[in-house]
Structure formats: C-alpha cells, structure tokens
LODO-869558 format. One line per 4 residues: number of its first residue (from 1); their letters; for each residue x, y, z of C-alpha. Coordinates in steps of 0.5 Angstrom, whole numbers, plus 500, padded with zeros to 3 digits. Layout:
! residues N
NUM = A = X:Y:Z | ...
! end
This chain:
! residues 427
1 = XXXX = 779:729:791 | 784:724:792 | 792:727:793 | 796:723:788
5 = XXXX = 804:723:787 | 806:725:780 | 811:722:776 | 818:726:777
9 = XXXX = 817:732:772 | 821:731:766 | 827:736:764 | 823:739:758
13 = XXXX = 826:745:754 | 822:751:756 | 820:756:752 | 820:763:756
17 = XXXX = 814:767:755 | 815:774:752 | 817:778:758 | 813:784:755
21 = XXXX = 806:780:756 | 807:776:762 | 809:778:769 | 814:774:773
25 = XXXX = 809:773:779 | 803:770:776 | 799:765:780 | 798:758:778
29 = XXXX = 791:760:776 | 793:766:772 | 798:761:768 | 793:756:766
33 = XXXX = 788:761:764 | 793:765:760 | 796:758:757 | 789:756:755
37 = XXXX = 788:763:751 | 794:762:747 | 793:755:746 | 786:757:743
41 = XXXX = 789:762:739 | 794:757:736 | 800:760:739 | 802:753:742
45 = XXXX = 810:755:743 | 808:761:748 | 802:757:751 | 807:751:752
49 = XXXX = 811:756:756 | 805:758:761 | 803:751:762 | 810:749:763
53 = XXXX = 811:754:769 | 804:752:772 | 806:745:772 | 813:747:775
57 = XXXX = 809:751:780 | 804:746:782 | 805:739:779 | 798:736:782
61 = XXXX = 793:739:777 | 791:734:771 | 788:740:767 | 795:744:767
65 = XXXX = 798:737:765 | 793:736:759 | 794:743:757 | 802:742:757
69 = XXXX = 801:736:753 | 796:739:748 | 801:745:747 | 807:741:746
73 = XXXX = 810:739:739 | 815:733:741 | 812:726:741 | 816:725:747
77 = XXXX = 814:731:751 | 807:729:750 | 807:722:752 | 810:724:759
81 = XXXX = 805:730:760 | 799:725:759 | 803:720:763 | 802:725:769
85 = XXXX = 795:726:767 | 794:718:768 | 798:718:774 | 793:723:777
89 = XXXX = 787:721:775 | 787:714:772 | 780:715:770 | 781:720:764
93 = XXXX = 779:716:758 | 781:722:754 | 788:722:756 | 789:715:755
97 = XXXX = 786:715:748 | 791:721:746 | 797:717:749 | 796:711:745
101 = XXXX = 795:716:739 | 801:719:740 | 805:713:741 | 803:710:735
105 = XXXX = 805:717:731 | 812:716:735 | 813:709:732 | 811:711:725
109 = XXXX = 816:717:725 | 821:712:728 | 820:707:722 | 820:712:717
113 = XXXX = 826:715:720 | 830:708:719 | 827:707:712 | 829:714:710
117 = XXXX = 837:712:712 | 837:707:707 | 842:710:701 | 839:707:696
121 = XXXX = 831:707:697 | 827:709:691 | 821:714:692 | 817:709:689
125 = XXXX = 819:704:695 | 818:709:700 | 811:711:698 | 809:704:698
129 = XXXX = 812:703:705 | 808:709:708 | 802:707:704 | 803:700:707
133 = XXXX = 804:702:714 | 798:707:714 | 794:701:712 | 797:698:718
137 = XXXX = 795:704:723 | 788:704:721 | 788:696:723 | 791:697:729
141 = XXXX = 786:703:731 | 781:698:730 | 784:693:734 | 785:698:740
145 = XXXX = 778:700:740 | 775:693:739 | 779:690:745 | 779:696:750
149 = XXXX = 784:703:751 | 787:700:756 | 790:694:753 | 797:697:751
153 = XXXX = 801:690:751 | 796:688:745 | 798:694:742 | 805:693:743
157 = XXXX = 805:686:740 | 801:689:734 | 806:694:732 | 812:689:733
161 = XXXX = 808:685:727 | 807:691:723 | 814:693:723 | 816:686:721
165 = XXXX = 811:687:715 | 813:694:713 | 820:691:713 | 818:685:709
169 = XXXX = 815:690:704 | 821:695:703 | 826:689:702 | 821:686:697
173 = XXXX = 820:692:693 | 827:695:693 | 834:692:691 | 838:693:697
177 = XXXX = 846:693:697 | 846:695:704 | 844:691:710 | 836:692:712
181 = XXXX = 835:696:719 | 832:692:724 | 825:694:725 | 823:689:729
185 = XXXX = 825:692:736 | 820:697:739 | 822:703:741 | 824:704:749
189 = XXXX = 817:708:750 | 813:702:750 | 816:700:756 | 810:700:761
193 = XXXX = 811:705:766 | 809:703:773 | 804:708:776 | 806:710:783
197 = XXXX = 801:707:788 | 797:712:792 | 795:712:799 | 788:715:801
201 = XXXX = 789:720:806 | 784:719:812 | 780:726:812 | 779:727:820
205 = XXXX = 772:728:822 | 772:735:825 | 769:735:832 | 763:740:833
209 = XXXX = 764:746:838 | 758:750:841 | 757:757:845 | 752:757:850
213 = XXXX = 746:762:850 | 746:763:857 | 749:761:864 | 747:753:865
217 = XXXX = 748:748:869 | 753:742:868 | 751:735:870 | 754:728:870
221 = XXXX = 748:725:866 | 742:727:861 | 737:729:867 | 736:734:872
225 = XXXX = 736:729:877 | 744:727:876 | 749:730:880 | 751:738:879
229 = XXXX = 758:738:877 | 759:746:875 | 756:752:871 | 758:755:865
233 = XXXX = 758:762:864 | 754:765:858 | 758:765:851 | 762:759:853
237 = XXXX = 765:755:848 | 764:747:849 | 767:741:845 | 761:737:843
241 = XXXX = 762:729:843 | 755:726:842 | 748:727:844 | 743:723:848
245 = XXXX = 738:718:845 | 732:723:846 | 736:729:843 | 735:733:849
249 = XXXX = 742:733:852 | 749:734:849 | 755:731:852 | 761:735:852
253 = XXXX = 768:735:854 | 768:736:861 | 772:738:866 | 778:735:861
257 = XXXX = 779:732:855 | 777:724:855 | 771:726:860 | 764:728:859
261 = XXXX = 759:731:862 | 752:733:860 | 748:740:858 | 741:742:856
265 = XXXX = 741:741:848 | 737:748:847 | 742:752:851 | 747:751:846
269 = XXXX = 748:755:839 | 749:749:834 | 748:748:827 | 742:743:825
273 = XXXX = 747:739:820 | 752:738:826 | 747:736:831 | 744:731:826
277 = XXXX = 751:728:825 | 753:727:833 | 753:720:835 | 748:718:840
281 = XXXX = 752:716:847 | 749:711:852 | 745:714:857 | 749:716:863
285 = XXXX = 744:712:868 | 748:706:865 | 755:708:866 | 759:706:872
289 = XXXX = 762:713:873 | 755:716:873 | 752:718:880 | 745:720:881
293 = XXXX = 742:724:886 | 737:720:890 | 730:724:889 | 727:726:896
297 = XXXX = 721:730:898 | 723:736:902 | 720:735:909 | 714:740:910
301 = XXXX = 714:745:915 | 709:745:920 | 703:751:918 | 697:753:921
305 = XXXX = 693:751:915 | 692:744:914 | 692:740:908 | 685:740:905
309 = XXXX = 682:733:904 | 679:735:897 | 682:735:890 | 685:742:887
313 = XXXX = 683:745:880 | 686:751:876 | 684:757:880 | 685:762:874
317 = XXXX = 687:762:867 | 694:762:865 | 697:768:866 | 703:769:860
321 = XXXX = 708:774:860 | 714:776:856 | 720:779:859 | 727:778:857
325 = XXXX = 729:780:864 | 726:774:868 | 728:767:867 | 724:762:863
329 = XXXX = 719:759:869 | 713:757:871 | 710:759:878 | 704:760:882
333 = XXXX = 700:759:889 | 696:754:892 | 690:756:896 | 685:752:900
337 = XXXX = 679:755:896 | 677:760:891 | 673:764:896 | 678:764:902
341 = XXXX = 685:767:901 | 688:761:906 | 694:759:902 | 696:752:903
345 = XXXX = 703:750:905 | 706:743:904 | 702:741:897 | 707:737:892
349 = XXXX = 707:741:885 | 710:736:880 | 713:739:873 | 714:735:867
353 = XXXX = 717:737:860 | 720:733:855 | 716:727:856 | 719:726:863
357 = XXXX = 719:729:870 | 723:735:871 | 722:735:879 | 717:736:885
361 = XXXX = 716:742:889 | 713:743:896 | 709:749:897 | 711:754:902
365 = XXXX = 718:751:902 | 725:755:900 | 724:761:895 | 723:766:901
369 = XXXX = 718:761:904 | 712:765:902 | 706:761:904 | 703:757:898
373 = XXXX = 708:759:893 | 712:755:888 | 716:756:882 | 720:752:877
377 = XXXX = 726:755:873 | 728:752:866 | 734:754:862 | 734:761:858
381 = XXXX = 732:761:851 | 729:754:851 | 722:752:848 | 719:748:853
385 = XXXX = 713:744:852 | 710:741:859 | 705:739:864 | 704:741:871
389 = XXXX = 699:738:877 | 699:737:884 | 700:730:886 | 700:725:892
393 = XXXX = 706:723:896 | 705:716:891 | 705:720:885 | 697:720:884
397 = XXXX = 694:726:881 | 690:731:886 | 689:736:880 | 688:735:873
401 = XXXX = 694:736:869 | 695:743:866 | 699:744:859 | 704:750:858
405 = XXXX = 708:752:853 | 714:757:854 | 717:760:847 | 725:760:846
409 = XXXX = 724:768:845 | 722:773:850 | 720:779:846 | 716:780:840
413 = XXXX = 709:777:838 | 707:770:841 | 713:770:846 | 712:767:853
417 = XXXX = 717:766:857 | 714:766:864 | 707:763:866 | 703:764:873
421 = XXXX = 698:758:875 | 694:758:881 | 691:752:884 | 685:752:889
425 = XXX = 681:747:893 | 675:744:889 | 668:746:892
! end
C-alpha cells in the first residue's frame, strides 16, 4: 500500500474514555475495534474518544479517520477527519460524498445562525427562509450528482448563489429595521485545501539466497569445462544473482560482492518462485573475464592389451544401486570381448547430461589406474538424465549410446544414485 503523508492532526477536544472500561495501554487495533463497537451501539462520544486515541497513535490508517468522522458531532471536526481520509486515499468515494454533505450542512447552519441574529425576524419569515433554503439544498445535491462529486468549485458557486437568493427572500418577506447581514460570503471552510504530494517509495527487490545441499565446485562459467575457482561446503549460504539460459547453473556472488561465479542449480535449496524470478545472465563463455580450460584428452599409458579394432556393445544390463554413502556416479569396465576377461586400457568413454557433453574419460588412467576401469561423478542430490558411449578421438561413436537416469533421492522405492555399465567388444 502506498504510504501517504497525512494532514497535520487538528487540535480537537478529546473526550477521554471511561477509565473503568478502558485500559491505558490498548494497541491501535484494540482502540479501533472498541471504537467501532461503541459507534454501532450508538455511544458516539465514547466511540469518538477511542478513534481519537487511535489516530493519534497511528495517523496513517484511513479506517480510523473514517470512524472518527462518523463519531464526531461537530461539523468542523467531521470535515477535517474526512480530509485526512481523502489525503490517505483519494479514491475513497464515500469520504468525498460525506465531505460534501457535511460542508453543505455547515453552510446551512451558518446561514441559519446569521438569520437568527436579526432581532426583528418574525417566525413566519424564518420558516419561509428555512423552507426556501431546503429547496435549494436539494437543487444543489442534484447538480452535484449530475456534474460529479469532485466539482467542489461548482458547488461553491451554487452555494454563493443560494445564499444570495436566501438573503433576497428574507429581505422581501420581513420588515427589517436593522442592516441585513451579508450572506454572500462563503464560509472559510470552502477554501480548497491542497492535498500533499505523495511520492512512491520504491520497494527494494529482495536478493534470493540459497543453501547448498552438499559440497560442490565453483567454476568461472556455467559448464564443467570452465576453470575451477573453489569449493563450497555443505549448508553454505550463497547470494544468487541470476541463472544460465538453460537454467542448469546459478550465478552467485563470489568471491566478493560485485563478482560472480557459477554452481550447479540442482545442488542448491531454492524455492521455485524465487528460481523463476531470477534474471538470465549471459553465458560466461561470452564474457571477457571467463577463462575456459582447454579440453585435452589424457595420453594413454602403454598397455599389453592393444585396442580392438571392433566396435563395442553393452556387456550387461545396467546395474542400478541406491546408497546414500556413495556419490552420484556412473561407472564401469571395458572388456575386449564377452568371452575373454582381457580389460582394455586407453578406450575413450564420453558422458552426456543436460543435452551437453560433460567430459571424456580414458579407461585405465587415474582413479587407482585400474585396468579398463572408468567412472564419472556428479553433484550429490541432483536428478541426472544422460547418455554414455565409447567414442573415437574425433568423436565418432564406437558403441551405441546408452541412456541412464539418476534420481535426486538415494533411498526409498525407485531411488538410483549409482549405475554400473560394462562395455565389451562386439563379436
């Protein structure tokens, strides 16, 4: 809700509530509720006291000012309360209507008071004055609703004309020996009150933050091939500033505000609404500050088992496992044939996920240098849908593409966080 600056509260005579039924330390809401209860019960003086304390305690609530206006008996106090309501909410049509009626009533009271001060005014003349002015009040109301509730200038002009006509009626129906009071001047309350200019305070957009589900790597770009900048521990809180165009990576403030780095989106706890509202940041591959590591294939160690000249096939069905003590990974061994146990070193196993290449592993190199062995690890707690195959150095396939699926859970029915896949030479 837009914050409005109310008009300075008028100096009203406050009718203090009965101490026997009112606590001195009531909250704003309690004061308004009690004031409305008393107003509904017809006890306007005590209701006015409660609404007055409520507006003094918090002068920015239009409902409290409206209740104060409905409880007040003095026209001047009602007018000033309604002006407060309109200053807080210019669209309050009810307050505008009530303000016009109150000003009409106040003008009528002023005219009657001036006419009543004439010492020689006869009862019949006063009756004629009141009757003629009532007819003009109805005429004024008709013009107000015809021309719009906001036309205060038109209403003022009509009232001036009415006062002149009322003065003429009195002078024609009465034998006056004293000067006739001047009824042509409108009361000072018709001076337009300038509504304070309100400025909208911009609401700052909260920067979302997330907590890592597990230890994960920070990189200079949204791809496993970018430079490794560091590692975040589990339950680390990060400030998120955007996401990649494919929504697979999040840009975070790292290592200091104003600088960004990238982490895997699925490894961070973040509400769906917050993720959808994140701006898309251009891929780090297009930024001058991004330094991408060259992708090089490791040199195969010499082995006693030469690479077979035949293609490979899947040696056995996928062996799926769910074990929270193991990382999210796909692994296996490459054999020369289904009948011989010779393991093949130097074969290139390529892994795809999220519709892009994650990396290429050379069998028998690294990870204990086990003959024919390969493995690829993913961030824990992520759902991974991908493919794996044996390829040539130029990227052409030497085996069929094998689909695999790792779930985000590592326990329970249907959970899979580790898959074992062996390739064998085709017969």
